[in-house]
C-alpha positions, -999 to 999 in steps of 0.1 A, spaced: -209 -304 89 -210 -344 84 -187 -365 73 -189 -393 58 -164 -419 68 -157 -455 65 -138 -449 104 -169 -450 126 -151 -426 157 -153 -395 135 -188 -383 127 -185 -341 125 -163 -316 117 -165 -282 134 -164 -251 109 -132 -234 119 -117 -270 132 -92 -288 106 -96 -317 127 -129 -339 130 -145 -341 161 -146 -374 176 -174 -396 194 -171 -430 210 -178 -456 194 -192 -492 207 -155 -502 211 -141 -470 230 -175 -458 247 -187 -458 282 -192 -495 284 -156 -504 287 -146 -481 313 -167 -502 339 -144 -521 351 -117 -492 355 -144 -472 377 -161 -507 394 -127 -520 401 -113 -491 427 -145 -495 447 -141 -528 443 -106 -529 458 -115 -504 488 -140 -529 499 -116 -556 498 -90 -537 519 -117 -527 546 -131 -562 550 -95 -578 549 -89 -554 579 -123 -552 597 -116 -595 598 -85 -585 615 -99 -562 639 -81 -533 623 -114 -513 608 -150 -511 630 -182 -518 614 -190 -487 607 -163 -487 589 -167 -516 570 -203 -506 564 -194 -472 549 -172 -484 523 -202 -509 511 -224 -477 506 -191 -462 487 -187 -488 462 -224 -495 458 -229 -454 454 -201 -455 430 -217 -484 411 -250 -466 414 -234 -436 396 -215 -456 371 -251 -464 359 -265 -435 357 -235 -419 340 -245 -448 308 -282 -435 311 -272 -398 307 -248 -403 276 -275 -426 261 -301 -397 267 -276 -373 251 -264 -394 226 -301 -403 211 -312 -364 215 -283 -356 193 -290 -385 171 -329 -369 167 -315 -336 163 -295 -344 134 -319 -368 115 -298 -393 114 -278 -420 131 -241 -402 145 -241 -421 172 -248 -459 174 
């Protein structure tokens, strides 16, 4: 059952639940997670870079850390693409835009 509400996050209510299911809107969805997700990878890469410059880590460790960081970035972008694809399919199935 679709709900009409001024609150952008509340979209529909499940039959046996009194609380509406909440979907993220533009201000709280996946794009806000990018900084948090990639910051950890960037920090690890900077740490390995620092260690490599001081001789405490090998070149292979440094290159693996960079490859892992790029893998984290790629996985995040694939996650966003999957989310947007699923949102588009849900909007199409419902017949109106429930996830902007």
